[in-house]
C-alpha positions as CSV (number, residue, x, y, z in Angstrom):
1,M,1.0,13.9,-37.5
2,D,-1.0,13.7,-34.3
3,F,0.9,10.7,-33.1
4,E,4.2,12.6,-33.4
5,V,2.9,15.3,-30.9
6,G,0.9,13.1,-28.5
7,G,2.7,9.8,-28.8
8,P,5.6,10.5,-26.4
9,L,3.1,12.0,-23.9
10,L,0.9,8.9,-24.1
11,V,3.9,6.6,-23.7
12,A,5.1,8.6,-20.7
13,A,1.6,8.4,-19.1
14,V,1.4,4.7,-19.6
15,V,4.9,4.1,-18.2
16,L,4.0,6.2,-15.1
17,A,0.8,4.4,-14.6
18,V,2.5,1.0,-14.9
19,A,5.2,2.2,-12.4
20,A,2.6,3.3,-9.9
21,A,0.7,0.0,-10.2
22,V,4.0,-2.0,-9.7
23,Y,4.8,0.2,-6.6
24,A,1.3,-0.4,-5.2
25,A,1.7,-4.1,-5.7
26,V,5.1,-4.1,-4.0
27,L,3.6,-2.2,-1.0
28,L,0.7,-4.6,-0.9
29,V,3.1,-7.6,-0.6
30,K,5.1,-5.7,2.1
31,V,1.9,-5.2,4.1
32,F,1.0,-8.9,3.9
33,R,4.6,-9.8,5.0
34,A,4.4,-7.4,7.9
35,R,1.0,-8.7,9.0
36,K,2.3,-12.3,8.8
37,L,5.3,-11.4,11.1
38,L,3.0,-9.6,13.6
39,M,0.2,-12.3,13.7
40,D,1.2,-13.7,17.1
41,A,2.9,-10.6,18.5
42,G,-0.2,-9.3,20.3
43,V,-0.8,-6.5,17.8
44,P,-3.7,-4.3,18.8
45,L,-7.0,-4.8,17.0
46,R,-6.8,-1.2,15.6
47,S,-3.6,-2.1,13.7
48,K,-5.1,-5.3,12.4
49,A,-8.2,-3.5,11.3
50,L,-6.1,-0.9,9.5
51,F,-4.3,-3.7,7.7
52,W,-7.5,-5.2,6.4
53,A,-8.9,-1.8,5.5
54,A,-5.8,-1.0,3.5
55,V,-6.0,-4.3,1.6
56,I,-9.7,-3.9,0.9
57,Y,-9.2,-0.3,-0.3
58,T,-6.4,-1.4,-2.5
59,V,-8.3,-4.1,-4.3
60,S,-11.6,-2.2,-4.2
61,P,-12.8,-0.6,-7.5
62,V,-14.1,2.4,-5.4
63,D,-11.2,4.9,-4.9
64,L,-10.8,8.6,-4.0
65,I,-8.7,8.9,-7.2
66,P,-9.5,6.8,-10.3
67,D,-7.4,3.6,-10.6
68,P,-5.0,4.6,-13.3
69,V,-3.5,6.8,-10.7
70,Y,-2.5,4.7,-7.7
71,L,-1.4,7.5,-5.4
72,D,-4.3,7.0,-3.0
73,D,-3.7,3.3,-2.8
74,I,0.0,3.8,-2.2
75,G,-0.8,6.3,0.6
76,V,-3.2,3.9,2.3
77,L,-0.7,1.0,2.1
78,L,2.1,3.3,3.4
79,L,-0.2,4.3,6.3
80,A,-0.9,0.6,7.1
81,L,2.8,-0.3,7.0
82,R,3.6,2.6,9.3
83,A,0.9,1.5,11.8
84,L,2.1,-2.1,11.7
85,H,5.7,-1.0,12.2
86,S,4.7,1.3,15.1
87,A,2.7,-1.5,16.7
88,A,5.7,-3.9,16.4
89,T,8.0,-1.2,17.9
90,D,5.7,-0.6,20.8
91,R,5.4,-4.4,21.5
92,S,9.2,-4.9,21.4
93,R,9.6,-2.0,23.8
94,D,7.2,-3.6,26.2
95,G,9.3,-6.8,26.2
96,A,7.0,-8.9,23.9
97,R,8.3,-11.0,21.1
98,P,8.9,-8.8,18.0
């Protein structure tokens, strides 16, 4: 009887946790691709440091929110992607190779 009540909720929670983990993994891959593209573009040290901080935070077992909920990891990765995109945009405006 307990499974009939809590079963669907448990399944939904597991599905949401897996979806968040997959989304975090996709963002981590995007961050690595963005960094690879910007390696030789003269990206400021601050953006490079933010990249490494985001990667370390994502794989670190120490989180602001426990790991079954990847919202903090996703936020850090999105912040790193935004900083790398901003650095690339600034460099392309300055006439450097994108």
